[in-house]
N, C-alpha and C positions, 0 to 999 in steps of 0.2 A: 279155798284159801290155803289149805295145807299143801297142795301141789305147787302153788306159787312160792311158798316158803322153801319147799324142797328144791325147786328149780333155782331159786336165788342162792341157796347154799351150794348147789353144784357149780354155779357160775363163780362163786367166791372161791371154791376149791381150785378151779381151773386157773383163775387169776393168781392165787397163792402159789400154785405149783410153777407157774411161769416165773414168779419172783424167785422161787428156789432155784430154778434153772439159771436165772441171771446171776445169782450170787454164787452158784457152783462154778460158773464160768469165771467170775472174778477171783474165786479161791484158786482155781487152776492157773490163772494168769499170775496171781501173786506168787504161787509156788514156782512157776516157771521163771519169773523175772527176779524174784527175791532169793538170793543164794544164802542168806544168813538164817539158820534154823530158829533162833530165838525171836528174831524180828518177824519172820513170816508167821509164826504162831500168834504173836501179838496182833498182827493184821487180821489173821483168821478169826480170832476172838471178836474183834471189832466188827468183822463182816457178819458173824453169827448174830451178835446183838442187834445190829441194824436189820438183818433179814427177819429175825423174830419180831421185831417191832413193826415192820411193814406187814407181815402176815397177820399179826393181831389187829392191825388197823383195817385190813381187808374184811375181817370178820366182825369188826366193831367191838373187840374185846379190849378192855382197859385194865391196866395193872391194879388199879384200885378195886375194880369189880372182882378180880381174882382174889385179892387179899380179903375182901369182904366174904366171898364164898367160902374160903378156908376158915376164916374166923367164926362165921355164923354156922358153918356146917349144915347148910340148907338140905343137901342130900349127899349121902356118902360118895356116890360116884362123881357127882359134880365137884365136891370138895377135893377128891383125889386128883381129878384132872386139873383143877385150878392150881393145886399145890405143885403138880408136875410142871405146869407151864411157868409158874413163879420160879421154880428151881432153874429152869432153862434161861431165865432172864438175868442170871448172874455170871460173872466170870468163872466162879467156882463150879457152877452148874454146867457150863460149857466144857470145862476141863473134865468133869465127870463123864459127859457125853463122849468126848474124844477118847477117853480111856477104853470105851467099848471097841474102838478102832485102833488100838495100840499097835497091832502088827502092821496095819497099813501105814500108820504114821511113821513107824520105825523104818519101814521099807522106803517110804517117801523121802525121809531125810538122808538115807544112804544113797538112794538113786540120784539125788541132786548133784552128787559129786562126779557122776559119769556124764561127760559132755554130751550135749544135745539129746541123745536117746534117753538118758537117765532123767533129764529135766522134763521131757515129754511124758515119760512114765510117772514121774512124781506129780505132774500137773493132772494127769488122768486119775491118780489116786485121790488127790485133793478134791477133784470134781465129784468123784463117787462118794466120798465120805460126806461132803457138804450136801449132796443130793439126798443121801440116806437120812441124815440128821434133819434136814429141812423138811423132807416129806413126812417124817415122823411128827414133827412139830405141826405141820399142816393137818395131819390126821387127828391129832389131839385137839387142836383148835376147832376143827370141823365137828368132832364128837361133842365138844363142850357147847358149841353154838347150837347144835341140834337139840341138846338137852335143855338149853336155856329157852328154846322156843323162839 
């Protein structure tokens, strides 16, 4: 039985990582097509929120379950991971995540003003940042789902 659960979780990880790649491509396209720095950031935040929601759906994780795990503190590691995911599900949490990539974000906004090559480079940066944040979210969901059994 345990092997079946482990295989199911691995299948979920593959599906979730495919979702991350899709959203990373959308973020790159947004950066390439949307020249207004404030507007592109708002779109990116929306993309992150939607991506996180879809990843949680793949793992069968509900926001209510996360809130309950934090409130009841069933197990410390479980509560810590649940709280981390809940933080990611807010605009403020996404902005905190993006702060980890402030150098890339700054370069991305500067590069946008260089015709063609700069826009391609900015899109590549947006892809990489989205991929890194999305994969981190997948890993946290995967660990949480593994612990929840």
